[in-house]
C-alpha positions, 0 to 999 in steps of 0.5 A, spaced: 447 475 489 451 478 494 454 485 492 461 487 493 460 494 494 457 493 501 452 499 500 447 494 500 446 487 503 442 481 503 436 479 507 437 474 512 433 468 511 437 463 514 435 459 520 437 460 527 443 455 528 446 458 522 446 465 524 449 462 531 454 459 528 456 465 523 456 469 529 462 465 532 466 468 526 464 476 528 469 481 530 465 483 536 466 491 536 464 491 529 458 487 530 456 491 536 456 498 532 452 494 527 447 492 532 446 499 534 444 500 526 439 494 527 435 496 533 437 504 534 439 502 541 445 506 543 445 502 550 449 496 546 455 500 546 454 504 553 455 498 557 462 495 560 464 492 554 469 496 550 475 494 546 482 496 549 485 502 545 491 501 541 493 494 543 497 490 537 495 483 536 488 480 539 483 486 537 479 483 543 483 485 549 479 488 554 473 484 552 473 477 556 471 471 553 464 471 557 463 478 554 464 476 547 459 470 548 454 475 551 455 479 545 454 473 540 447 471 544 445 478 544 446 479 537 443 472 535 436 475 538 437 481 535 438 478 528 432 473 529 428 479 530 430 483 524 429 477 520 422 475 522 420 483 521 422 483 514 429 486 515 426 493 516 431 498 520 429 503 524 431 511 523 438 512 522 443 514 527 444 521 528 451 524 526 453 525 534 451 517 535 455 515 529 461 519 532 460 515 539 460 509 535 466 511 532 469 512 539 467 505 541 470 502 535 477 505 536 477 504 544 478 512 545 475 519 544 477 521 537 478 529 536 473 532 531 479 532 525 479 524 526 472 523 527 471 527 520 476 523 517 474 516 519 467 518 518 469 519 511 472 512 511 466 509 513 461 513 508 455 511 511 451 515 506 454 512 500 458 519 499 465 519 496 470 521 501 475 522 495 471 526 490 473 533 489 467 537 490 465 542 485 469 539 479 463 536 475 460 543 476 465 546 471 463 545 463 463 538 461 467 541 454 472 544 458 473 538 462 474 534 456 478 539 453 484 537 458 487 531 457 492 527 461 497 522 460 498 516 466 504 512 466 503 505 468 496 501 469 498 498 476 494 500 482 495 507 482 494 508 474 487 504 474 485 509 480 487 515 477 484 513 470 477 511 474 477 518 478 479 522 471 473 518 468 468 520 473 470 527 472 469 527 465 477 529 464 480 525 458 486 521 459 491 516 456 495 510 459 501 508 457 503 501 460 510 497 459 506 491 460 501 486 456 496 487 461 494 491 468 496 490 475 503 493 476 506 489 481 501 484 481 502 483 474 510 483 474 511 479 481 509 472 480 514 468 484 511 462 488 508 465 495 507 472 492 501 475 496 499 482 500 502 483 507 496 488 508 490 485 511 486 485 504 479 488 507 483 495 507 487 493 501 482 495 496 479 501 493 474 505 497 469 505 491 470 497 490 470 493 496 471 486 495 469 480 499 476 477 499 477 469 499 483 470 504 485 474 510 491 476 505 490 474 498 495 471 493 498 474 487 493 471 482 487 474 486 489 481 487 491 481 479 484 478 478 481 484 482 485 489 478 483 486 472 476 486 474 476 494 476 479 496 469 474 492 465 468 494 470 470 502 470 471 502 462 479 503 463 482 498 458 480 501 452 484 507 454 491 503 455 496 503 450 499 496 452 506 494 450 509 501 450 514 505 454 515 512 456 522 514 453 522 521 455 517 527 457 518 534 456 514 540 458 513 546 453 512 553 457 509 556 450 504 551 450 504 549 457 503 542 455 507 536 455 510 532 449 511 525 451 515 520 447 513 513 447 516 507 444 512 500 443 514 493 443 515 493 436 520 499 436 515 504 433 516 511 437 511 517 437 510 523 441 504 524 444 501 531 447 498 532 454 496 538 459 498 534 465 502 527 466 501 523 472 506 518 474 503 512 477 510 507 476 511 506 483 517 506 487 519 499 487 518 497 479 526 496 477 529 490 479 536 491 483 542 486 482 547 486 487 554 489 486 558 482 487 564 480 484 563 475 479 556 475 478 556 475 471 560 468 471 555 464 474 554 458 469 547 455 472 540 458 472 540 465 475 534 470 475 531 476 480 525 474 484 521 480 480 522 476 474 521 469 476 523 464 470 517 459 471 520 454 466 525 452 470 524 445 474 527 446 481 526 439 483 532 437 487 536 443 485 541 446 490 539 453 490 542 459 493 537 465 495 541 472 496 536 476 500 531 475 506 526 481 505 519 481 503 520 477 497 524 471 499 520 471 506 514 469 501 518 464 496 523 460 500 518 456 504 515 454 497 521 453 493 524 449 499 518 444 498 521 441 492 528 443 492 534 438 494 537 444 498 536 451 499 542 456 502 539 463 504 544 468 505 542 474 510 545 480 511 540 483 516 534 479 519 527 482 519 522 483 525 516 478 524 509 479 526 506 472 527 499 472 524 496 466 525 491 467 519 496 469 514 495 463 510 488 462 512 481 462 508 476 467 511 471 463 514 464 462 511 461 465 517 465 471 516 463 472 509 456 471 511 456 477 516 459 481 511 454 480 506 448 480 510 448 484 517 447 491 515 453 496 516 457 490 519 462 490 513 463 498 513 465 498 520 469 492 520 473 495 514 474 501 519 476 497 525 481 494 521 483 500 518 484 503 525 488 498 528 492 497 522 494 504 521 493 510 526 493 505 532 500 503 531 504 509 529 505 511 536 509 504 537 514 506 532 515 513 534 522 516 538 522 518 545 528 522 546 528 520 553 529 513 552 536 510 554 537 504 549 536 507 542 540 502 539 535 496 540 528 500 541 526 508 541 521 508 546 517 504 552 512 502 546 517 500 541 520 496 546 514 493 548 513 491 540 520 488 540 518 484 546 512 482 543 515 480 536 521 477 540 516 472 544 512 470 537 519 469 534 521 465 540 515 461 540 517 458 533 525 458 534 525 457 541 528 450 541 534 452 536 538 457 539 543 458 533 537 460 528 534 464 534 540 468 534 541 469 527 533 471 526 532 476 532 534 483 530 538 488 534 535 494 531 528 497 533 522 494 530 520 498 524 527 500 523 526 496 517 520 493 513 517 489 518 514 482 515 508 478 517 506 471 516 504 465 521 511 462 522 512 459 516 518 462 514 521 461 521 519 454 521 522 453 514 529 455 516 529 449 521 528 444 516 534 440 515 535 442 508 534 449 509 540 453 511 541 460 513 547 463 512 550 470 515 557 469 513 558 475 508 558 474 501 565 476 497 564 473 490 560 469 486 563 464 481 562 459 476 559 454 480 556 458 486 558 463 492 564 464 496 563 467 503 568 471 507 570 465 511 572 462 505 566 457 505 564 455 498 557 453 496 556 450 490 549 451 487 545 449 481 540 455 481 541 462 484 535 467 485 536 474 487 531 477 492 535 483 492 530 488 491 529 494 487 532 501 486 527 505 490 531 512 490 531 512 482 524 514 482 521 515 475 527 512 472 530 510 467 525 516 463 528 522 461 523 528 464 525 535 462 521 541 466 522 548 465 529 551 462 530 543 460 532 541 467 533 534 467 529 531 473 534 525 474 540 530 475 535 535 479 534 529 484 541 526 484 539 520 487 535 524 493 528 525 490 523 530 493 516 533 492 511 537 495 506 532 498 510 527 494 506 529 488 509 536 485 516 538 483 518 545 482 520 547 475 516 541 473 509 544 472 503 539 471 507 533 473 504 529 478 507 523 482 503 518 485 506 513 490 512 519 490 517 521 494 516 520 502 509 517 501 511 510 503 508 507 509 511 502 514 507 501 520 500 504 519 495 503 513 494 501 506 498 504 500 491 505 496 489 510 502 495 514 500 493 513 492 486 515 493 488 522 497 493 523 492 488 523 486 483 527 490 489 532 490 491 532 483 483 533 481 483 539 485 489 541 481 486 540 475 480 544 478 484 550 480 487 550 472 480 550 469 477 555 474 482 560 473 483 559 466 490 557 467 494 552 463 499 550 468 501 550 475 508 550 478 510 548 485 513 554 489 520 552 491 520 555 498 513 551 499 517 545 497 523 546 501 519 548 507 515 541 507 521 537 505 524 540 511 518 538 516 518 531 512 526 530 514 525 532 521 519 527 522 523 521 519 528 522 524 523 521 530 521 514 527 524 508 528 526 507 520 530 514 521 535 511 526 542 512 524 544 505 526 539 502 521 541 500 513 534 499 509 532 501 502 528 506 505 534 511 505 538 513 499 546 513 499 546 519 503 542 516 509 536 520 508 529 517 508 527 518 501 521 513 501 517 514 508 511 518 510 513 519 518 506 522 520 499 520 521 494 518 516 489 524 518 495 529 517 496 526 509 488 526 509 488 533 511 493 536 507 491 533 500 484 535 501 485 540 495 491 545 493 492 551 496 493 556 490 498 560 494 503 554 493 503 554 486 505 559 480 500 559 475 501 560 468 497 561 461 500 559 455 503 564 450 502 559 444 496 554 442 499 547 442 500 544 435 495 539 436 489 538 441 491 533 446 484 532 448 482 529 441 488 527 438 490 521 443 483 519 447 483 512 446 477 508 446 472 514 446 
């Protein structure tokens, strides 16, 4: 059986022709460095064949078709020899050799910092780059006595629980839904899928041989359910339970968390720390449009899809053209009688030919049989969909036309995206004008598919409406020009309340300070995780930890959880019970964040997006490299925090009272 961990691989027993066919699906750079492992021959990557650095689209720019054929032919002979010698490997490459292999893979020399960073991602020795060294050296009794409440059992909540369990820290998860999965449990609209390449949208400790390049919601939900079961997380979860409030008690240095079950029963739990893993996009937002409550037909938000309705031959209005509508409109259009899509602002679209495709069988075979290929393939995708992209969306102050692009690289990105969109809409001038944005690429969330959205807009019974909506009536929608659209169904694809983080929970810190009043719609945190006057409250996917162009949010969550473990370690080592971020540290950090966001496409003043709050400040996004976040979250600095010892003993022992499943 093939392992899903990719730390081992199956022996090669297949005949020559099978191997030859599988190699047609190989990622050439990842294959070449894998061949070094099999042969010990560094000459394989020291010749004329080399990937081009930082080029979007085709990952093989710089490698000709003839060179690809040469690599495949060489690989066939090497894999045949490897197979016929009982799949024995030579001595492992040295650290310096691996560094050279890394430079080859990304197409440019890396700094020492980047080398260490990507070496951690590669994890050739089976190590854990997201562990907190030394934590398990602390007496188990002390670790078990520290209890954590995690709010949410989605991607970050499961991750937090797994890492706490590894560390011997007790925990309870409070989950408002009936099962795990978070956004992948709640969003079940037709066509729902991930828009990050799946091989980097997975936990570092649970890689998967995904069935598709971009998997649909049911596959992702199954993955998170498997993780919850495999790592023993589910017994620790209180399902159908919501957090109403949380209050910090300075005397005992504990949090009192008020929860309410679906049957209306409330209780108060105590914990030494609280981890909010509720995310940024979990409370659906309905638009403030006159007459919204008067519509007599079927209406619902896309995040609360009502599957009981038969949409066959129905006239449907969709308000919004963001990521959700982008995925479900092509699906509902297949059965609807007519669809009217109301757009406020168009999105930049990257055409990805394989977006809906299954991963070819040959690629599955390579991932499971060629030594180290899966690891190098993940790092390749990680780089070319992450750090390698960031330079394309950063402002150049000397660039003259800042309204349409913010640098030469960003303008090249605009040209590439425009070319891709024209390849689908080139024969429809009216649609092309409506669909090509005028703001810089990455000013708003960029969308990805294989052209399906644009092709759907060309259908005779699908209409893209850019005339602003003025009101909703009993029977439909009226626009600014006076046009009336009578419909049977109204679907809101109008997003969430991203700046209302941790809402509607009532959270009180030192002196009874209320978090929502403190933030006042402008959430800030140090490293996106800690907030002054709220000791031992940690946010995952908190303020300014969203990413636009570079990478997977799972990477951020793994870095955050490593840092949180470091905070717990600091408390256990010092004998203190709580740590509180210093205001000066918090403020200096957030000034740096704000300055950074103003240098990125999404900070442009002429672009309106959910990344910004009502004052125009970017509250969501991280504007720097992944390496920078990796470095800053290695471990907490003691000097960043004020440490407290309890003045009184907790009324109950949190570590014993609510340890579900133990």
